[in-house]
C-alpha positions as CSV (number, residue, x, y, z in Angstrom):
1,M,-213.7,131.7,-219.9
2,S,-215.5,134.8,-221.2
3,E,-214.2,138.3,-220.4
4,R,-217.2,139.0,-218.3
5,A,-216.7,135.8,-216.2
6,L,-213.0,136.6,-215.8
7,R,-213.9,140.2,-214.5
8,V,-216.5,138.6,-212.0
9,Q,-213.9,136.1,-210.8
10,V,-211.2,138.9,-210.3
11,V,-213.8,141.0,-208.3
12,W,-214.7,138.0,-206.2
13,R,-211.2,137.3,-205.4
14,C,-210.7,140.8,-204.4
15,V,-213.8,140.8,-202.1
16,C,-212.5,137.6,-200.5
17,A,-209.1,138.9,-199.8
18,L,-210.6,142.1,-198.3
19,W,-212.9,140.1,-196.1
20,Q,-210.0,137.9,-194.8
21,T,-208.0,141.0,-194.1
22,T,-210.9,142.7,-192.3
23,R,-211.4,139.4,-190.1
24,R,-207.8,139.5,-189.1
25,R,-207.8,143.2,-188.3
26,I,-211.0,142.7,-186.1
27,A,-209.6,139.8,-184.5
28,D,-206.5,141.7,-183.5
29,Q,-208.7,144.4,-182.0
30,L,-210.9,142.0,-180.2
31,C,-208.1,140.0,-178.6
32,P,-207.6,142.6,-175.8
33,A,-211.3,142.2,-175.1
34,M,-210.9,138.5,-174.7
35,R,-207.7,138.6,-172.9
36,F,-209.2,138.8,-169.5
37,V,-210.1,135.1,-169.8
38,V,-206.4,134.1,-169.6
39,V,-204.8,137.0,-167.8
40,G,-205.1,135.2,-164.4
41,T,-202.8,132.4,-165.4
42,A,-200.1,134.5,-167.0
43,A,-201.5,132.2,-169.3
44,L,-201.4,132.6,-168.1
45,L,-201.8,134.2,-169.0
46,V,-200.8,134.9,-170.7
47,A,-199.3,135.5,-173.8
48,S,-195.5,129.5,-180.6
49,T,-196.6,126.4,-181.5
50,T,-197.5,123.3,-179.7
51,N,-197.3,119.6,-180.2
52,A,-200.9,118.8,-179.1
53,A,-203.9,120.1,-181.2
54,P,-207.1,121.3,-179.5
55,R,-209.9,118.7,-179.6
56,A,-212.3,119.1,-182.4
57,G,-215.9,118.0,-183.2
58,A,-219.1,118.6,-181.3
59,A,-219.0,115.4,-179.4
60,L,-215.5,115.7,-178.2
61,D,-216.1,119.3,-177.4
62,Q,-219.1,118.4,-175.3
63,Q,-217.1,115.7,-173.6
64,A,-214.2,117.9,-172.9
65,R,-216.6,120.6,-171.4
66,H,-218.2,118.1,-169.0
67,E,-214.8,116.8,-168.0
68,A,-213.7,120.4,-167.2
69,I,-216.8,121.1,-165.1
70,N,-216.5,117.8,-163.2
71,A,-212.9,118.8,-162.4
72,I,-214.2,121.8,-160.3
73,P,-214.6,120.7,-156.7
74,F,-218.0,122.4,-156.2
75,D,-218.5,120.6,-152.9
76,Q,-215.5,122.5,-151.4
77,L,-216.7,125.9,-152.3
78,T,-219.1,128.3,-150.8
79,E,-222.7,128.6,-152.1
80,E,-222.0,132.1,-153.5
81,T,-219.0,130.9,-155.3
82,Q,-220.8,127.8,-156.7
83,A,-223.5,130.1,-158.0
84,K,-221.1,132.3,-159.8
85,L,-219.2,129.6,-161.4
86,W,-222.1,127.7,-162.5
87,N,-223.7,130.6,-164.1
88,V,-220.8,130.8,-166.5
89,V,-220.0,127.1,-167.1
90,S,-223.6,126.0,-167.6
91,Q,-224.2,128.3,-170.4
92,P,-221.0,129.9,-171.7
93,T,-220.9,132.2,-174.7
94,I,-217.6,130.5,-175.6
95,Y,-216.0,127.3,-174.3
96,R,-212.5,126.3,-175.4
97,Q,-210.0,123.7,-174.3
98,L,-206.5,124.9,-175.0
99,P,-203.7,122.7,-176.3
100,I,-201.9,120.5,-173.7
101,T,-198.4,121.6,-172.9
102,V,-195.5,119.7,-171.2
103,T,-192.6,121.6,-169.8
104,G,-189.9,120.9,-167.5
105,S,-190.4,122.7,-164.2
106,D,-189.9,122.4,-160.5
107,P,-193.6,121.6,-159.1
108,D,-193.4,123.9,-156.2
109,M,-192.2,126.8,-158.4
110,H,-194.8,126.0,-161.0
111,V,-197.7,126.1,-158.4
112,F,-196.3,129.3,-156.9
113,L,-196.0,131.2,-160.2
114,V,-199.7,130.1,-161.2
115,R,-200.9,131.5,-158.0
116,Y,-198.8,134.8,-158.2
117,P,-198.9,135.8,-161.8
118,E,-197.6,139.3,-160.9
119,I,-194.2,137.9,-160.7
120,I,-194.2,136.7,-164.3
121,V,-195.9,140.0,-165.4
122,N,-193.3,142.2,-163.6
123,I,-190.5,140.1,-165.3
124,W,-192.1,140.8,-168.6
125,Q,-192.3,144.5,-167.7
126,L,-188.6,144.6,-166.9
127,M,-188.1,142.9,-170.4
128,G,-190.3,145.6,-172.1
129,V,-192.5,143.0,-173.7
130,T,-195.9,143.7,-172.1
131,K,-198.3,146.4,-171.1
132,V,-200.3,144.2,-168.6
133,Q,-200.6,145.6,-165.2
134,I,-201.5,143.5,-162.0
135,Q,-202.2,144.8,-158.7
136,R,-202.9,142.3,-155.9
137,T,-206.0,143.2,-153.7
138,G,-206.0,140.3,-151.3
139,D,-204.5,136.8,-150.7
140,Y,-206.4,135.3,-153.6
141,T,-207.6,138.3,-155.6
142,F,-206.0,140.8,-157.9
143,Q,-206.9,143.5,-160.5
144,A,-205.6,143.3,-164.0
145,S,-205.5,145.5,-167.1
146,D,-203.9,144.8,-170.5
147,G,-203.3,148.5,-171.5
148,A,-205.6,148.2,-174.5
149,G,-209.2,148.7,-172.9
150,T,-209.5,145.5,-170.8
151,V,-209.9,145.6,-167.1
152,C,-210.8,142.7,-164.8
153,D,-211.0,141.4,-161.2
154,V,-209.7,138.0,-160.9
155,Q,-210.1,135.6,-157.9
156,L,-208.5,132.2,-157.2
157,V,-211.5,130.4,-155.8
158,Y,-209.7,127.0,-155.5
159,G,-206.2,125.7,-155.7
160,D,-204.2,122.6,-155.0
161,E,-201.0,121.3,-156.7
162,N,-203.2,119.6,-159.5
163,T,-206.1,121.9,-160.0
164,H,-206.6,125.6,-160.0
165,V,-209.8,127.4,-160.5
166,Y,-210.0,131.1,-161.3
167,Y,-213.1,133.3,-161.7
168,A,-212.8,136.6,-163.4
169,E,-215.2,139.4,-164.0
170,G,-214.1,142.1,-166.6
171,S,-215.0,144.7,-169.1
172,Y,-213.6,146.0,-172.5
173,E,-214.0,149.5,-174.0
174,G,-212.0,150.3,-177.0
175,V,-212.0,150.9,-180.7
176,L,-213.8,147.9,-181.9
177,L,-217.2,148.4,-180.3
178,R,-218.7,151.7,-179.0
179,K,-220.7,149.9,-176.2
180,L,-219.0,148.8,-173.1
181,I,-218.5,145.0,-173.1
182,R,-218.9,143.2,-169.8
183,G,-218.3,139.5,-169.2
184,S,-217.1,136.9,-166.8
185,C,-215.1,133.7,-167.2
186,V,-214.0,130.7,-165.4
187,I,-210.6,129.1,-165.9
188,V,-209.8,125.5,-164.9
189,L,-206.1,124.6,-164.9
190,K,-205.2,120.9,-164.5
191,S,-201.6,120.1,-163.9
192,D,-200.0,116.6,-163.6
193,Y,-196.3,115.9,-162.6
194,S,-194.1,113.1,-163.8
195,R,-190.4,112.3,-163.7
196,T,-188.2,110.4,-166.2
197,E,-185.6,107.9,-165.3
198,D,-182.9,110.5,-165.2
199,Q,-185.0,112.4,-162.6
200,D,-186.1,115.3,-164.7
201,V,-189.5,116.6,-163.7
202,Y,-192.2,117.7,-166.3
203,V,-195.4,119.4,-165.8
204,T,-198.4,118.6,-168.1
205,N,-200.8,121.5,-168.2
206,Q,-204.4,121.5,-169.6
207,L,-206.4,124.6,-169.5
208,D,-210.2,124.9,-170.1
209,L,-211.9,128.3,-170.2
210,F,-215.6,129.3,-170.1
211,M,-216.6,132.8,-171.1
212,Q,-219.9,134.5,-170.8
213,L,-220.5,137.9,-172.5
214,D,-223.4,140.2,-171.5
215,N,-223.5,142.2,-174.7
216,V,-225.6,140.5,-177.3
217,G,-223.7,142.2,-180.2
218,A,-220.4,141.2,-178.7
219,E,-221.6,137.7,-178.2
220,I,-222.5,137.3,-181.9
221,L,-219.1,138.9,-182.9
222,A,-217.2,136.7,-180.4
223,R,-218.7,133.5,-181.9
224,T,-218.0,134.6,-185.4
225,L,-214.3,135.3,-184.6
226,H,-213.9,132.5,-182.1
227,P,-211.4,130.5,-184.4
228,L,-209.1,133.4,-184.8
229,V,-209.3,134.6,-181.2
230,G,-209.0,130.9,-179.9
231,K,-205.6,130.6,-181.9
232,S,-204.4,133.8,-180.0
233,A,-205.4,132.2,-176.7
234,D,-203.6,128.9,-177.5
235,H,-200.5,130.9,-178.4
236,N,-200.6,132.9,-175.3
237,F,-201.1,130.0,-173.1
238,T,-198.3,128.0,-174.7
239,E,-195.9,130.9,-174.5
240,S,-196.8,131.5,-170.8
241,T,-196.2,127.8,-169.7
242,R,-192.9,127.9,-171.6
243,F,-191.9,131.0,-169.7
244,L,-192.9,129.5,-166.4
245,S,-190.6,126.7,-167.3
246,Q,-187.9,129.1,-168.1
247,V,-188.1,130.8,-164.7
248,S,-188.1,127.4,-163.0
249,R,-185.0,126.4,-164.7
250,A,-183.3,129.7,-164.0
251,A,-184.0,129.0,-160.2
252,E,-182.3,125.5,-160.5
253,T,-179.2,126.7,-162.5
254,R,-178.9,130.5,-161.8
255,S,-179.9,130.9,-158.1
256,G,-177.9,134.0,-157.6
257,G,-179.1,135.8,-160.7
258,L,-182.8,134.9,-159.8
259,Q,-182.3,136.4,-156.3
260,Q,-180.9,139.6,-157.8
261,L,-183.9,139.7,-160.2
262,A,-186.4,139.3,-157.4
263,G,-184.9,142.4,-155.9
264,R,-185.9,144.3,-159.1
265,L,-189.6,143.2,-159.0
266,K,-190.9,146.5,-157.6
267,N,-194.6,145.6,-158.6
268,V,-194.6,142.6,-156.4
269,D,-195.4,142.7,-152.7
270,E,-192.4,142.2,-150.4
271,P,-193.7,138.8,-148.7
272,I,-194.3,137.4,-152.2
273,R,-190.9,138.4,-153.4
274,E,-189.4,136.8,-150.3
275,R,-191.4,133.6,-150.7
276,F,-190.3,133.5,-154.3
277,V,-186.7,133.5,-153.3
278,Q,-187.2,130.8,-150.8
279,I,-188.9,128.6,-153.4
280,A,-186.1,129.3,-155.9
281,T,-183.5,128.5,-153.3
282,A,-185.2,125.1,-152.5
283,A,-185.6,124.4,-156.2
284,N,-181.9,124.9,-156.6
285,H,-181.2,122.6,-153.8
286,R,-183.4,119.9,-155.2
287,A,-181.7,120.2,-158.6
288,A,-178.4,119.8,-156.9
289,L,-179.5,116.6,-155.3
290,R,-181.0,115.3,-158.6
291,D,-177.7,115.9,-160.2
292,A,-175.9,114.0,-157.5
293,G,-178.1,111.0,-158.3
294,Q,-180.5,111.2,-155.4
295,Q,-184.3,110.9,-155.8
296,V,-186.5,113.8,-155.1
297,W,-190.4,114.2,-155.2
298,T,-190.7,110.4,-154.8
299,D,-194.0,110.8,-152.6
300,R,-195.6,113.3,-154.9
301,I,-194.5,112.5,-158.5
302,Q,-195.0,109.2,-160.3
303,A,-192.1,107.8,-162.2
304,M,-193.6,107.5,-165.6
305,P,-192.7,108.4,-169.1
306,V,-194.1,111.7,-170.4
307,T,-197.0,111.0,-172.7
308,V,-196.8,114.2,-174.7
309,T,-193.7,115.5,-176.4
310,P,-192.4,118.4,-174.2
311,V,-192.4,121.9,-175.5
312,A,-188.7,122.4,-175.9
313,T,-188.2,124.8,-178.8
314,A,-187.3,128.2,-177.3
315,G,-189.2,131.1,-178.9
316,P,-188.1,134.7,-179.1
317,L,-189.5,135.5,-175.7
318,M,-187.4,132.6,-174.0
319,E,-184.3,133.5,-176.0
320,G,-184.3,137.0,-174.7
321,A,-185.2,136.1,-171.2
322,S,-181.9,134.3,-170.6
323,Q,-180.2,137.7,-170.3
324,I,-182.5,138.9,-167.5
325,F,-181.7,135.7,-165.4
326,E,-178.0,136.5,-165.5
327,A,-176.3,137.6,-162.2
328,A,-175.6,141.0,-163.7
329,P,-178.7,142.9,-164.7
330,P,-178.7,144.3,-168.3
331,R,-177.5,147.9,-168.7
332,K,-180.6,149.0,-170.7
333,P,-184.2,147.6,-170.8
334,L,-184.5,144.6,-173.1
335,R,-187.0,145.0,-176.0
336,L,-187.9,142.0,-178.0
337,R,-189.6,141.5,-181.3
338,R,-193.3,140.4,-181.2
């Protein structure tokens, strides 16, 4: 190789390295702008690895998108809500199906935490691992901000034990773009429940999200960085479902500690805190019956093997969370590495 060719090769490698670094930096800055698409599910929100990979390929992506749209019960929604959802899901700027997660959880606790993500967020605040703020504005609505320029209004437009549909409108204004970015998104969370022969109950979650951005420049940038931003969303969703499982297991095994923890949730309305304690107590009772060899959830949960390997490996978030579920509160705020 000639000396000139060698110099060109070295320069080209430097340019490629600089571009990759710039992409990562921009993606880190853009993530807050995209975060409102998952903030309503703490997972949902929220904030690891997973044993199921996202579906790839144009045909499979189109099929997944159609299945997610068909899962929305449009016939049970008002005409106004139907129009808002269809405007997003019919022509999304970005569509992504997040990895499937399987975690052990009490079904009632799982549904409750999905509908009231402020409980999870407040626990994270006590742990010192989030800047997200949530303020409930109605039975099915809340406002959220991520502390980095993203604010949004979120509405639970439909919910049963197997399907939850969220609609969010939000904006981002920060260091990445000078112009205000506005957008809306639809989140479809599908949950299935199964129990093993030893009566352990697992929840299989699949989340599809549709995003529509109003700013043309932001749309182009979002499409360019979609692979990087999508990985961040995958990570956040997986970590969030793991943490929901952690809270549920704490309710089953550390009922007293969880009741004390509920008293420290000052950013959660009192009726919701009381309901949280009631569900935790019921989950503890069901766990005791299960340990005694009695069957529970026979009418609602099928006795079938879990088809996807459960997410069992504890990450740093879960390892640190065990302290906050103890009966005695920690003497100083817990700060975890990110």
